[in-house]
C-alpha positions as CSV (number, residue, x, y, z in Angstrom):
1,M,26.4,-2.6,13.8
2,D,23.8,0.0,15.0
3,D,20.7,0.0,13.4
4,R,19.9,3.2,15.1
5,H,21.1,5.2,12.5
6,D,18.6,3.8,9.9
7,R,15.7,4.7,12.2
8,I,16.3,8.3,12.0
9,P,12.2,9.0,11.4
10,E,11.4,7.0,14.7
11,I,13.7,8.2,16.8
12,A,13.0,12.0,15.7
13,L,9.1,10.8,16.4
14,D,10.2,9.2,19.9
15,W,11.8,12.5,21.1
16,H,8.9,14.5,19.9
17,R,6.3,12.7,21.9
18,Q,8.8,12.6,24.9
19,G,8.1,16.3,25.1
20,K,12.1,17.1,24.4
21,G,11.3,18.9,20.7
22,A,13.0,17.2,17.4
23,A,14.5,18.7,14.0
24,L,15.3,16.3,11.2
25,A,18.2,17.5,8.7
26,T,17.8,15.6,5.4
27,V,20.7,16.0,2.6
28,V,18.9,17.2,-0.7
29,D,21.3,17.8,-3.2
30,T,25.1,17.1,-3.3
31,W,27.7,18.1,-5.9
32,G,31.3,16.8,-5.9
33,S,32.8,14.7,-3.0
34,A,29.9,15.2,-0.7
35,P,30.5,12.3,1.9
36,R,26.6,11.5,2.2
37,Q,24.3,10.8,-0.6
38,A,20.9,13.1,-0.8
39,G,18.5,11.4,1.4
40,S,20.7,11.0,4.5
41,Q,19.4,12.3,7.7
42,L,20.4,13.9,11.2
43,A,17.8,13.9,14.1
44,V,18.3,16.3,16.4
45,S,16.7,16.8,19.9
46,G,15.4,20.2,21.8
47,T,18.2,18.9,24.4
48,G,21.0,18.6,21.9
49,E,21.1,14.6,21.5
50,I,21.9,13.6,18.0
51,M,21.8,10.7,15.8
52,G,22.6,9.9,12.3
53,S,24.7,12.0,9.9
54,V,24.8,14.7,7.0
55,S,28.1,14.6,6.3
56,G,30.2,12.2,8.1
57,G,30.9,15.0,10.7
58,C,32.2,17.7,8.5
59,V,29.0,19.8,8.8
60,E,27.0,18.6,11.8
61,G,27.9,21.2,14.2
62,A,26.6,24.0,12.2
63,V,23.4,21.3,11.6
64,V,22.7,21.3,14.9
65,T,22.9,24.8,15.3
66,E,20.6,25.9,12.9
67,A,18.1,22.8,13.9
68,L,18.0,24.2,17.9
69,E,17.4,27.4,16.1
70,A,14.3,25.9,14.1
71,L,13.1,24.4,17.0
72,A,13.1,27.3,18.5
73,D,11.5,29.4,15.9
74,G,9.4,26.5,14.2
75,R,10.4,27.2,11.0
76,S,12.1,25.0,8.2
77,R,15.1,26.1,6.3
78,L,17.7,25.0,3.6
79,L,21.4,25.3,4.3
80,T,24.0,25.3,1.6
81,F,28.0,24.4,2.6
82,G,30.5,24.2,-0.1
83,V,34.0,24.6,-0.9
84,A,34.3,28.3,-1.4
85,D,31.9,29.0,2.1
86,E,34.0,30.4,4.7
87,T,31.8,28.5,7.6
88,A,32.1,24.9,5.7
89,F,35.6,25.4,5.5
90,S,35.8,26.4,9.3
91,V,33.7,22.8,9.9
92,G,35.7,20.6,7.7
93,L,34.4,20.3,4.0
94,A,37.2,21.7,2.4
95,C,37.5,18.6,0.0
96,G,35.7,19.9,-2.9
97,G,32.1,19.2,-2.3
98,T,29.1,21.0,-1.7
99,I,25.7,19.4,0.0
100,R,22.3,21.5,0.9
101,V,21.0,20.4,4.0
102,L,17.0,20.8,4.9
103,V,16.3,21.4,8.5
104,E,12.6,21.0,9.6
105,P,11.5,21.1,13.4
106,V,8.8,18.9,14.0
107,D,5.5,21.0,14.5
108,G,5.7,24.4,14.7
109,A,4.5,27.2,12.3
110,Q,6.7,26.0,9.5
111,G,8.1,22.7,10.0
112,M,6.9,18.9,9.6
113,P,3.5,18.3,11.0
114,A,3.7,15.4,13.7
115,A,0.9,13.3,11.9
116,V,3.0,13.1,8.6
117,L,6.1,11.9,10.4
118,A,3.8,9.3,12.5
119,D,2.5,8.0,9.4
120,L,5.4,8.0,7.9
121,V,7.1,5.8,10.9
122,A,4.0,3.6,10.5
123,A,4.6,2.8,6.7
124,R,8.0,1.9,7.6
125,A,7.1,-0.3,10.4
126,A,4.5,-2.1,7.9
127,R,7.1,-2.2,5.3
128,Q,5.5,-0.5,3.0
129,P,7.7,2.3,0.7
130,R,6.8,5.9,0.8
131,A,8.2,8.8,-1.0
132,Y,7.9,12.4,1.1
133,A,7.5,15.6,-0.8
134,V,8.5,19.3,0.5
135,D,7.6,22.0,-1.7
136,L,10.5,24.3,-0.6
137,A,8.3,27.3,-1.8
138,D,5.3,26.7,0.6
139,W,6.6,24.1,3.0
140,S,3.2,22.1,1.9
141,R,4.1,18.5,2.4
142,R,2.8,15.1,1.6
143,L,3.4,11.1,1.9
144,M,2.8,9.1,-1.7
145,T,3.0,5.4,-2.4
146,P,5.0,4.5,-5.2
147,A,1.4,4.4,-7.1
148,E,1.2,7.9,-6.4
149,A,4.6,8.7,-7.1
150,P,5.8,10.5,-10.2
151,D,7.3,8.6,-12.8
152,E,10.5,10.1,-12.6
153,I,11.2,8.9,-9.1
154,G,9.5,5.5,-9.1
155,G,12.9,3.6,-9.6
156,R,14.4,5.1,-6.8
157,F,12.0,2.6,-4.5
158,R,14.7,0.1,-5.0
159,L,17.4,2.2,-3.2
160,D,18.1,2.2,0.3
161,R,17.2,5.8,1.1
162,S,17.4,8.5,-1.5
163,G,16.1,11.7,-2.7
164,M,15.6,14.2,-5.5
165,L,15.6,17.9,-5.7
166,E,13.6,19.3,-8.5
167,D,11.4,22.3,-9.4
168,G,11.6,23.4,-5.9
169,R,10.4,20.4,-4.6
170,F,12.7,18.1,-2.6
171,V,11.2,14.0,-2.8
172,A,12.7,11.8,0.0
173,I,12.1,7.7,-0.9
174,H,11.7,5.5,2.4
175,N,12.0,2.3,1.7
176,P,11.6,-0.9,4.0
177,P,14.8,-2.3,5.0
178,L,16.7,-4.7,2.8
179,R,16.1,-8.5,3.8
180,M,18.7,-11.8,3.5
181,I,16.7,-15.0,3.7
182,V,19.1,-17.7,3.9
183,V,17.8,-21.2,3.5
184,G,20.2,-24.0,5.3
185,A,21.9,-23.2,8.2
186,V,25.4,-24.6,7.0
187,H,28.8,-22.9,7.4
188,I,28.6,-20.3,4.7
189,A,25.3,-19.3,6.5
190,Q,27.5,-18.5,9.6
191,A,29.9,-16.1,7.8
192,L,26.8,-14.7,5.7
193,L,24.6,-13.9,8.1
194,P,26.8,-11.2,10.2
195,M,28.2,-9.9,7.0
196,A,24.8,-9.2,5.5
197,R,24.0,-7.3,8.4
198,I,27.4,-5.3,8.3
199,A,26.0,-4.4,5.2
200,G,22.7,-3.1,6.0
201,F,20.4,-6.4,5.9
202,D,18.0,-7.8,8.0
203,P,19.1,-11.3,7.6
204,V,16.7,-14.5,8.4
205,L,17.8,-18.1,8.7
206,I,15.3,-20.8,7.6
207,D,16.2,-24.4,8.5
208,P,13.7,-26.8,10.0
209,R,16.6,-28.8,11.4
210,D,17.0,-27.5,15.2
211,A,20.8,-29.1,15.4
212,F,21.9,-26.9,12.4
213,G,19.8,-24.0,13.3
214,S,20.6,-23.7,16.8
215,A,21.6,-20.3,19.0
216,A,24.7,-21.8,19.8
217,R,26.0,-21.7,16.0
218,F,24.0,-18.8,15.1
219,P,23.8,-16.7,18.2
220,G,21.7,-13.4,18.1
221,E,20.6,-14.5,14.6
222,T,16.3,-14.5,13.4
223,I,15.8,-18.7,13.0
224,L,13.0,-19.9,11.6
225,H,12.9,-23.7,12.1
226,D,9.5,-24.1,9.4
227,W,9.7,-26.0,6.5
228,P,10.9,-23.4,3.7
229,D,7.3,-23.1,2.1
230,E,5.6,-22.4,5.2
231,A,8.6,-20.1,6.2
232,M,8.6,-18.2,2.7
233,A,5.1,-17.5,3.1
234,A,5.2,-16.2,6.3
235,L,8.0,-13.9,5.2
236,A,6.3,-12.8,2.2
237,P,9.6,-11.6,0.0
238,D,9.1,-8.5,-1.7
239,A,11.6,-6.5,-4.0
240,R,13.7,-5.4,-1.1
241,S,14.2,-9.0,-0.3
242,A,17.2,-11.4,-1.6
243,I,16.9,-14.9,-1.2
244,V,19.8,-17.4,-1.1
245,T,19.8,-21.4,-0.7
246,L,22.5,-23.0,0.6
247,T,21.7,-26.9,1.3
248,H,21.7,-28.3,-2.3
249,D,19.1,-30.4,-0.8
250,A,15.9,-30.5,-3.2
251,K,13.5,-31.2,-0.2
252,L,14.7,-28.3,1.5
253,D,15.9,-26.0,-1.4
254,D,13.4,-26.6,-4.2
255,P,10.1,-25.2,-2.0
256,A,12.1,-22.2,-1.2
257,I,13.1,-21.6,-5.0
258,L,9.8,-22.0,-5.9
259,A,8.3,-19.5,-3.4
260,A,11.2,-16.9,-4.3
261,L,10.3,-17.1,-8.1
262,A,6.8,-16.5,-7.3
263,S,7.9,-13.3,-5.3
264,D,9.3,-9.8,-6.4
265,C,12.9,-10.6,-4.9
266,F,15.1,-8.9,-6.4
267,Y,17.7,-11.8,-6.2
268,L,17.8,-15.4,-5.8
269,G,21.1,-17.2,-5.2
270,C,21.5,-21.0,-5.1
271,L,24.6,-23.2,-4.0
272,G,26.0,-25.8,-6.1
273,S,27.9,-27.1,-9.0
274,T,26.8,-26.5,-12.3
275,R,25.9,-30.6,-12.5
276,T,23.7,-30.1,-9.0
277,H,22.1,-26.5,-10.9
278,A,21.3,-28.7,-14.1
279,K,19.4,-31.5,-12.2
280,R,17.5,-28.2,-10.1
281,L,16.4,-26.6,-13.4
282,E,15.2,-30.1,-14.9
283,R,13.1,-30.3,-11.5
284,L,11.7,-26.7,-11.6
285,R,10.9,-27.2,-15.5
286,A,9.1,-30.3,-14.6
287,A,6.8,-28.4,-12.3
288,G,6.0,-25.7,-14.8
289,V,8.1,-23.0,-13.8
290,A,8.7,-20.9,-17.0
291,E,12.1,-19.9,-18.6
292,D,11.8,-16.3,-17.7
293,R,11.6,-16.9,-14.2
294,I,14.3,-19.6,-14.2
295,A,16.5,-16.9,-15.6
296,R,16.3,-15.0,-12.5
297,I,18.4,-17.7,-10.5
298,H,21.9,-17.1,-10.1
299,A,23.9,-20.5,-9.8
300,P,26.3,-21.2,-9.2
301,V,25.8,-18.8,-6.4
302,G,28.0,-15.9,-5.8
303,L,30.5,-13.9,-8.3
304,N,33.2,-16.1,-9.7
305,I,36.2,-14.7,-7.4
306,G,37.9,-18.2,-6.9
307,A,36.3,-18.4,-3.5
308,A,37.2,-21.6,-1.6
309,S,36.6,-21.1,2.3
310,P,32.9,-21.1,3.4
311,A,33.8,-17.2,4.4
312,E,35.4,-16.4,0.8
313,I,32.2,-18.0,-0.6
314,A,30.1,-15.6,1.7
315,V,31.8,-12.7,0.3
316,S,31.4,-13.2,-3.2
317,V,27.8,-14.1,-2.4
318,L,27.3,-10.8,-0.3
319,A,28.8,-9.1,-3.2
320,Q,26.6,-10.7,-5.9
321,V,23.6,-9.6,-4.1
322,I,24.7,-6.1,-4.0
323,E,25.5,-6.0,-7.8
324,S,22.1,-6.6,-8.2
325,L,20.8,-4.4,-5.9
326,R,22.9,-1.4,-7.7
327,K,23.0,-2.6,-11.2
328,G,19.8,-4.8,-11.6
């Protein structure tokens, strides 16, 4: 999976700094069967390069044309494409949907200031969530932390990328990438890590056993050979992190579970039979872990879909993680 599609602000900033010019197109509102959600972005360079998508291809050509014009005149614009719009029909949006797209040149008389874009990119690199707000009346802009963001958008910091248009202002949420931290370099992990990446997670594997957590068994994966408590302290799981323990070996899983329960991770799932989990709960209670924290554990891990093979179990785990993210 090409992660450049998740790095649209970074790419736009790079193009701007290279002197090519850059514009950002962002979906600000949708209705009906519009193919991309609010917050989806497309970057366009002054030389016609594009990255990302605002419609899955339906109106990209028209948006690119408008972006190049915005780069020429330095002015932002709000575009609307819908089923009743002849232009939209001609570019393929005839499926009953409507989208509104905000096009902003980087810098320019009415564009997004390059300093604001640079601050946004820096926050994303530091895994710090930000809300980017644009007043569509006067084109003023600001970045907000979760603490500064209005209450009505606070919950959107759980989502991958989203936006809302209200009272003449558009607010786009920029969250850190989702992470999946997997403890135990077992067969299930060999299937789970690439599946997680396809689903948009940054996977990290923890296993102090070099023979298990080898590059030959996990090509291209990020592997930490530290003990789980040390690795978890370094990774500092946050509300965008899912944690899965797969060894059902107390000396490896328990330190990771304790660290996970002390974090803001949105998901913690642990492999093991009902009997194994009962013994795990006894150890956690003996360690003084409160019942409300213990209740956060999904065990036996994964949705009950009758999974048997390591790959099927990995599917059930990933499905449960996504369910917790979207419905939790």
